[in-house]
Every structure is written in C-alpha cells, then in structure tokens.
N, C-alpha and C positions, 0 to 999 in steps of 0.2 A: 909662134903663135901670130893670128892676124886678127884685128878689129874686123869684125863682120859688118859693119855699116860702111857705107859709101853713100857721101852727100845726104839723102835723106832716107835711102833704102837700107833695112837691115835685112841682110840675107841670111838664110837657113842653109847650111850645107849638108850634105851628104857624102858616103862614099859612092864614086861612079863605078868601080869595079875596074878601074885601068890604072896602071902606072905609067908616069913619064920620068925618065931620068931614075928609075927604080924607085920613085917615091908614089904614094899615094895622089891621085887625081881626085878632086873634090867637084860635086856638082852642086849647083844653087838650086833650089826648089821653085824660085821665083822664076828665072828663064831657062833652067836647065843649060846653063853655061857651064864649062869646064875650067877649073882653077888649078894651077900648081901649087902643091905643097911647099915646094922648095921655094919660090919667087914669090908666090902671092899673086901673081898674075893671070888674068884671064886668058887662058890659050885657044879657046874654041866657042863660039857662040855670040849670042847678043850682047854681052858684056865685054867683048875681046876689046884688049886695050885698056882696060881699066885694072887697076893693083890695089889691092888690100892694104890698109896701114898695119906695119909691122907693130906688134904689142910686147912691151918688154917682157923677156921671161927668163928662166935660168933652169940650170940643170943641178939637181941635189939630191942626196940619200934620203931614205923614208924617213930616218931618226932624225935629220935636220929638217925637214918638212914638216913633222909633227910637233916640234920644237917652235918653229916659226908661225906654225897656222894650226894650233892645236884642234880648231873645229874645222880644218880644211878637210875636202874629199876627193876622193880619187876614183878614177875609173879602174876596174878589175877586169883583167885579160879573160875573155870568155874560157870558159871548161871545155877541153877536147872532147870531141864526139866518138862516136863506138868505131869510127873507122879513122882516128887520130886527130891530128887538127882540123878545127873549124875552117880552116883557110886551105887545106889540102886540095880540093878539086879547082881552087883559084890559082893555086900556084902551079898546077899541071898542066893548065890552058896556056900554050903558047901565045896566044893572041891577047894575053892580059899582062905579059911581061913588059918589062921597059926596055931601055936600050942595051948597050954593050953587046952588040951582035943578035939582039933579038927584035922582033916585030913590035913597031911602034903603032896602034891602032888609033891614031886621029887622022 
C-alpha cells in the first residue's frame, strides 16, 4: 500500500485497465498519469519520476483482522456476472495483459 499524497497533492487513483509486470496499473485522476502498483512509481505521464511513499501493511487472516480491528471494513470481491467473472473480457484482451511474452501497452 502507498500513501496517496506527494508534497501537497492528494491523488485519487482508479484502475487504468492495464497491467505492467502482471500487476494492476493505476491512473491518477488529477493528471491521468500511470502508476505501478508494484513499485509505487509513476511510469508514464506528467508525474513520471515521482514515487508514492510505501505505507506499512501486512497480510493476515480474516479472523485475525477481526480481532485486531473489530470495527474494520473490507472490500468485497464483485459478484460473477451471467457470463462468468466480471473480469472475463479484460482477461481475454491480449492488449491488456502484462509481460512474460505478452504485449506491454505503454
């Protein structure tokens, strides 16, 4: 996880619809720049060269999470659509796949 603030700018991120090194690429709504989820670096756009600050996080079980954060909230995975996964069309598009012999669309 990364802090979304660099200097005085608080960025708002969204999924770009692309992968880089088989990981989600984020787009900031302020400049449209693309950011690596892996490194926290801006990989293309006006903010290129900037890096988000790593925010401490850890992996745990749901049971342990509820013990540590009884009022904590979690994201819920979207339901599968009638055609299967909500990501089926994304995964079938070779232009949106990451590396390892696949097309990098940057």
